Steps between C-alpha positions, in 0.01 A plus 500: 500500500636842421605723782537872553752639752528871585855617585582816688764596246218632291500223252205267501572146394315452175201274485575156385869529613599245775799627711688217670659615827518876421850635548377795701226341709712572811494874443269698731185628332347225293134617528160470339494849357696637207713807594564731212731795438211736588484390863534780743644288774766633735847394396717346776855371519502124442574311813790299351670822384789634706648850513786584259821534692650850536794595282791738582503860381854443358649180359855448368595167337835403352632221288868404518735715296579247228862416433578573136750227429259353239149557354199479719324160544173384644662475842542880498160567337312302763566727808447804277159378392419438873602852592303645220192299606539624851555867396198490263284362783599780739450764233151361443439554868620856498839459656787733400729231340872502425605198299877472477698270272835536323842354428811431696790588269834484686728217583744240384237289318381806292846583396568145386172482311577826315851375411347185356280714278775737391329787672587753765320436834275803454414397140413160622290640788314741267397217271391268777303776684313560182420129468345507849298803425379356174394177670318690780313688228398174320376359832293811570713594805416844620791603728548850649880489510762304309827562676846413363794478735720684244285813520666809665214535757563146620874538522458821713256334732720197550788721606271686739381184673853359514635812655229494769573132576873577506445796734304270726815289552366203301753467229853361540773346278618144536651208306265229391556154360233269378306331217340757267208429264506739201139421427374591843760780544570381853734284711347164583483313831571128498126431541436683173738278293542137422816311600670615175420864585230535228232766568174327604304753290703534183658152507834649395834505679574775749835679487729514798599870544680710744486881507483805723152654502281732703244323722162601646460423864177302472570314828437835687127460409462136602244572780296751299473282185426188719220694681370635168443157353381337820254770607369604159386163356399673166836660431631191308232311312388233444545337842735230362734768383482673836607190680792464263615862555455480874727196495777694324466790748502274812809331366679836539526791263843543333638820358497514123723655233368816339776561248729341246851597414520304175172605338525839314143493368324648804454815701836604652502562876542868550732452803709243306464506125723186469196297598152476343179450696389133516195423293255446792581813681467671165186333369285492813519884527328506157164457685574850641656666193191376295282744700683791336469610141805532278509878536496472879861394551566775757194392702610132475834601633329627814250204535376604837261274690222752483544560132501125421185464705323764288603295194345172618764343723500260671394254249188297587659193356820388310410218272818292444612148409576270800856479382575865591297492825802524726608834338146655530395368838833516687762712325254775388343562845845523650604767247189705552528481872856634484395776256206604725233422246169310536481126420274355232170360636543159342735283293319234299714214353324340216581152375694398193349420159644174399558306188592134518496544877781762499478871579470701176789724466746662259797338665350147467399554137144364545308824468142530365492786251218737608521699168410190301230412747332841497541551127335164438220514761460867615578671826166410681550129446851499641407727794200285581663163480795587724276673758227243491708185469796558733418576864710810578779396729527146371694349208320441178577298186404617158319279242369654179217241481398584851528875419264471199254284689469724800476827307254369242280348771495802720514799274380388159228271626382593847517877449523573120249245383250587776511864400471424130200264516315728736556810278377302194186414687454861607549617141253243355226532769537844655618714210838525678342701774489418873141458614577584855774607740714246684447705814126417482553126511411330833758514771516119523541443126759231475748702290456814713564288810812352330636845420439639844666193661801482271609861458636544858656151478684594183606834653655329803680246282665778302609680812644169635677445159308179460460573131398152399220506751392843389463375141319186620256704714420742223416213262258353752265775374539414127475133598167561670398706202559203262320264728214750535462518122500117466242465776255767400562478123362849421497424124207261574294774673586759232389260224209313647398665826205711610538879518593466866761226428648701220540801737670280760728353234600853403579573863727196505704646216542828691624308810757307307629813324535677835681200651747495201552878541596457866737217405664742260568739790624219726737372234617849386827479706590170325344535155468871431446455121226231541326717756516802274355294210210381720418860584519598137270216402254618760551856357619633842792730576792306655731788579424618846367171628543459880467204727276667753253619239515255211548173686162553662191338343291741305744790533717460190298671228257233376143630532159472354495600127884480480570406138773257399484540121847393396530155350601245764853356444731271689667718766758227550614283213559133571866399480549238229736418221868413512683476827728798573718375785479120559520318172444181693168616636317436170629142494396446852154644429457259207560195722251586771230255406715189494577483871174613652342312789135397476414775750688775302344376176147519646570859630627606155200338327273703731686808402449415132121463559484827695687687221281337235180609688629850526557518121146374441356758743687791328398398151150354552362688797689834469503499126874581463682413178830322449685828455395632843786523752311317768426203265860492380628496857255223598593296193879545583425372853317202358784409265760540775293271723473240232880527434567394861334169425758439223 
């Protein structure tokens, strides 16, 4: 017997349609009366929603200053993407943001690399700095300052800080003998080498050296640094890194060399020009010199604590690789304490990107070329994959097949296809005009509830630098949007329903479009181009979007009679065709069907059937042709699912 169910989402189940275990039957508000967009009921905050966490008025984030001994690779792009995502999130929330990146251009390794290329050191540095800036542009990185340690403002500031530390009695001269790693630009303890004195990081032999250098009296600050890390549990993050650093500190801080007598490519010490400043005492001060423009050399030479504070110091967070954690979490605080300057709020040591189980790095020769990746797939795909797939703080391995699968499923299908099919229905049945405002939908509408619940969760994850969880939480909304469409099938009501059912089906389209719009705001820090395209498809202005205003349901510009007249298109193209990075991936993909278990084969068969049903719905019920983007995407999914069966 046919049944009729009335749902508080405003969409009445259509007569003759049996719904087996409705996906949203648990949502408060299933009732026996149809709520419409004309209801004058009082709007209340949904009980599952939680307040959005407060954000700071100022926020300064830094990447490492990248060593220009060779071209940038994905291991250097990764933390820069993370810093850009963080800076975009805080800008969306109204914070005054300073995003600092740049290049570390002095030292023995740079001089050797330049010689190998037949260039002077500065010619080499100029070329490599341009490569970094070009890559940041390709990746849609919007930094506020790109500092180079060869800039006059930086050299002046370094001398100023060194003189303050010197005057504080923290610099002395001594002989030193030990095992030196050129790659790390530091002397190694026995624990950091194997029995043949190979560096544990670069897997290359260290050199035994003896020379007279100037040293910084780090041991003087043992108690202060130990208290800093013990008392401020957030100073070093994640917690596993904090435990590691605390172990180093409790083992006893040792003074470290701040100069080299045999490396001419560096900043000469003003008090003793026969020595140049050691790369770390040089480079770390780049976080301060970056806060000055190139025409503020005189101000940089002063670098007072009050002036630096006005420019955004201290940094809210230094994002760095775990291999340089000691320098940032131990050496740098000691230097700042000696110079009378404030300490950064946090040092976050992210994990390594690996290939074949080894850290990706120029010295190891196993780099992943980010230029090829972004040229082949686009910036948003690269940004999304590394933020979504690699929990920030942990190591992550790259697979091109996994890369395509994740990005296609999340961005092309869950978000892009949902928007496309909904706009096509709006165009066909509503003359491309919204029949009501999202703000007038019931408070307990399942998509409104999802938005109000997820927005503060996404916000907190961004603030905690849990980028993978932020992406996942944002896509809960689009996931529910897709489930909602499948359950209520608005095309059925629009085609065969009563006037009341047609009106409810139109309201369903409005709800889905509003949900996708909110997803665009939530993903904007990660996928800025996709988010802009979604807004353009909805014929809304993206510039000036803010988190507080536009991440709220019904407050982002969609309203009754809003027209979306442009032709729907795929806001995110599926990634297909030849493999760009892993030539083996294609072969592996072709062999999938042969080794499937019965359980896996059944799951894939179910996926094939689901994809086939979607194609039929789009063509038969929604009346879309083969050339439509939604149909092409659904067919591509069907073919991909069939390919898995071999």
